[in-house]
C-alpha positions in Angstrom: -35.4 -0.4 -4.2 -32.8 -2.1 -6.4 -30.4 0.8 -5.7 -30.5 0.0 -2.0 -29.8 -3.7 -2.8 -26.8 -3.0 -5.1 -25.3 -0.4 -2.8 -25.8 -2.6 0.3 -24.2 -5.7 -1.2 -21.3 -3.7 -2.7 -20.5 -1.9 0.6 -20.9 -5.0 2.6 -18.6 -7.1 0.3 -16.0 -4.4 0.3 -16.2 -4.0 4.1 -15.8 -7.7 4.7 -13.0 -8.0 2.2 -11.0 -5.2 3.8 -11.6 -6.5 7.3 -10.7 -10.1 6.5 -7.8 -9.2 4.2 -6.3 -7.0 7.0 -6.8 -9.8 9.6 -5.2 -12.6 7.4 -2.4 -10.3 6.4 -1.6 -9.3 10.0 -1.8 -12.9 11.2 0.8 -14.2 8.7 3.0 -11.1 8.5 6.2 -10.4 10.5 6.7 -7.0 12.2 9.8 -4.8 11.8 10.6 -1.3 12.8 10.9 1.4 10.1 10.8 5.2 10.0 9.3 7.8 7.8 11.9 9.6 5.6 9.7 11.7 3.3 6.2 12.1 1.7 5.2 11.9 -1.9 2.9 14.8 -2.8 0.1 14.4 -5.2 -3.2 16.0 -6.4 -6.5 14.1 -6.2 -9.4 16.5 -7.1 -10.5 19.5 -9.0 -9.6 21.8 -6.1 -6.0 20.8 -6.5 -5.9 19.6 -2.9 -2.6 17.9 -2.1 -2.3 14.4 -0.6 0.8 13.2 1.3 1.7 9.6 1.1 4.5 8.4 3.6 7.8 7.0 2.3 9.1 4.5 4.8 12.6 2.9 5.2 13.2 -0.3 7.2 16.0 -2.9 7.4 16.0 -6.7 7.4 19.1 -8.8 7.8 21.3 -5.8 7.2 19.6 -4.8 3.9 17.7 -1.6 3.7 14.3 -1.4 2.0 12.1 1.6 1.0 8.4 1.6 0.1 5.6 4.0 -0.5 2.5 3.5 1.7 -0.7 2.5 0.0 -2.7 5.1 2.0 -2.3 8.9 1.7 -4.1 11.8 3.2 -4.4 15.6 3.0 -2.8 15.8 6.4 0.7 14.6 7.5 0.1 11.9 10.2 3.8 11.2 10.9 6.8 13.5 11.5 9.9 12.9 9.3 12.0 10.4 11.1 9.1 9.1 13.2 9.3 5.3 13.9 6.4 3.1 12.7 5.7 -0.6 12.6 6.0 -2.3 9.2 4.2 -5.5 8.3 5.8 -7.8 5.7 4.1 -11.1 4.5 6.8 -13.8 4.7 9.8 -12.6 2.8 7.8 -10.7 0.2 9.0 -7.2 0.6 6.6 -6.0 -2.1 3.8 -6.5 0.4 5.3 -4.1 3.0 2.8 -1.8 4.6 2.4 0.4 7.7 0.7 -1.3 10.7 -2.3 1.0 11.3 -6.0 0.7 12.3 -7.2 2.8 9.3 -8.2 -0.2 7.3 -10.3 -1.5 10.1 -12.0 1.8 10.5 -12.8 2.0 6.7 -14.1 -1.6 6.7 -16.4 -1.0 9.6 -17.7 2.2 8.0 -18.4 0.3 4.7 -20.1 -2.5 6.7 -22.3 0.1 8.5 -23.3 1.8 5.2 -23.9 -1.5 3.6 -26.1 -2.8 6.4 -28.1 0.5 6.4 -28.7 0.2 2.7 -29.8 -3.5 3.0 -32.1 -2.5 5.9 -33.9 0.1 3.7 -34.1 -2.6 1.0 -35.9 -4.9 3.3 -38.1 -2.1 4.5 -39.4 -1.6 1.0 -40.1 -5.4 0.7 -42.0 -5.5 4.0 -41.7 -8.0 6.8 -38.2 -9.4 7.0 -39.4 -12.7 8.3 -41.3 -13.4 5.0 -38.1 -13.2 2.9 -35.9 -15.9 4.5 -35.0 -17.3 1.0 -33.8 -13.8 -0.1 -31.7 -13.5 3.1 -29.9 -16.8 2.4 -29.4 -15.9 -1.2 -27.8 -12.5 -0.2 -25.6 -14.2 2.3 -24.4 -16.7 -0.4 -23.7 -13.9 -2.9 -21.9 -11.8 -0.3 -19.8 -14.8 0.8 -18.9 -15.7 -2.8 -18.0 -12.2 -3.8 -15.9 -11.7 -0.6 -14.1 -15.0 -1.2 -13.4 -14.0 -4.8 -11.9 -10.7 -3.8 -9.6 -12.4 -1.2 -8.4 -14.8 -3.9 -7.8 -11.9 -6.3 -5.8 -10.2 -3.6 -3.5 -13.3 -3.4 -3.0 -13.3 -7.1 -2.3 -9.6 -7.2 0.3 -9.9 -4.5 2.1 -12.8 -6.3 2.1 -10.7 -9.5 3.4 -7.7 -7.7 6.2 -9.7 -6.1 7.1 -11.1 -9.5 7.6 -7.6 -10.9 9.4 -6.4 -7.7 13.1 -5.6 -8.3 15.5 -6.6 -5.6 18.3 -4.7 -7.2 19.6 -1.9 -4.9 19.6 1.7 -6.1 22.6 4.0 -5.8 21.8 4.7 -2.1 21.8 1.0 -1.4 18.1 0.7 -0.7 15.7 -1.8 -2.4 12.1 -1.0 -3.4 10.6 2.4 -4.0 12.6 4.8 -6.1 12.4 8.4 -4.9 10.7 10.7 -7.5 10.7 14.5 -8.0 7.3 14.6 -6.2 8.9 13.6 -2.9 8.6 16.3 -0.2 11.2 16.4 2.6 10.9 20.1 3.7 10.4 20.2 7.5 8.2 23.3 7.0 5.8 21.4 4.7 5.9 18.2 6.7 5.1 19.7 10.1 2.9 17.2 11.7 -0.8 18.3 11.5 -3.1 17.9 14.5 -6.9 17.7 14.5 -8.6 21.1 15.4 -11.3 21.6 17.9 -13.8 21.8 15.0 -12.7 18.4 13.8 -13.3 16.9 17.2 -16.8 18.5 17.4 -17.7 17.3 13.9 -16.5 13.8 14.8 -18.6 13.7 18.0 -21.7 14.9 16.2 -21.3 12.3 13.5 -20.6 9.6 16.1 -23.8 10.5 18.0 -25.9 10.5 14.8 -24.5 7.1 13.8 -25.3 5.7 17.3 -28.8 7.1 17.2 -29.5 5.6 13.8 -28.0 2.3 14.9 -30.4 2.2 17.9 -33.3 3.1 15.6 -32.4 0.4 13.1 -32.0 -2.3 15.8 -35.4 -1.4 17.2 -37.1 -1.6 13.8 -35.5 -5.0 13.1 -36.6 -6.2 16.6 -40.1 -5.1 15.8 -40.1 -6.9 12.4 -38.8 -10.1 14.0 -41.6 -10.0 16.6 
């Protein structure tokens, strides 16, 4: 039972943090156009699978900047030279990131898993209506932890900006320094596309999540009544 509580609170806090952080960042950031110039290749598991993280170049006031995206994948989502929107908070170029909906998707998935875990926790306790005090306590804990993470993110960005070098490299760009792990071969960086199997699996998973959500909503409704 405690496992459901810990997992539920953890996923809910992380989901809320990612969602709110993305919202506040996008609201205060400015948008510029950039383009993908390469990918950094890395390995992330025992199977030696390769992840590709985009390297993006953009320009502000005549000065070029280059950064490594904070999200990589085993597929190549952008073609080399493809234009993307870049978000920058104020004039802090250390905060540059690609504008994408992946963060929202991840946050919603975490919120869903967290809510499911909390639901099973309440199921073990019994009638939800008899545990109002626990609900208020959990809301306070989730709120406090989420606020703490948001404040930590601000401190981390300030520290990252403090350590950011605005000295241009030999190619005139500021920011990320190209390494030997950077991949620029067109044959390797051919843009991948989801297969029919991927679409089928996604549809099945979406249907299962929808059915479980309806089941959960019905059970909560019954407990309230």
